[in-house]
Steps between C-alpha positions, in 0.01 A plus 500: 500500500407496130124504586523150627319409813702424797324165575336239299277210614616208293659443164230426246599135448441415862164686543321182558690410819280483808739721708552839362859627536583881517814589298716793563713674233897508546486883563255449783708219653811720460332781695392256779864380555661837430703352217515559117302306233830357390542353844146345480575352165821352635306344787255348244806346323632377829168326580396717790161549327448153372145567375574825305361514149583727213185638337479763227875563549467575869585277798215424739577375839251327724436684822558157675856494378552852593365430855729209533802679416398797721458242787836352442682828451329712773323241713167654437270596206628859509225670286580773272310833535190493289516137419 
């Protein structure tokens, strides 16, 4: 995916936070939910990932937001293969 890593720990401006958050790229989240990246961006606009941030032109979605939506959608934290 353009040489970008699939996960990112935290945006640079929040590096000093005590708790480190793992961020996933929109393409990774799309694969987990078996939808397109367009759908993931729509979900971001709809507020389904309230803590998503755009960094270097790419959306980063906290794993905790993904897990919350996965829980509400499937009733479990259905893990994607390899993640």
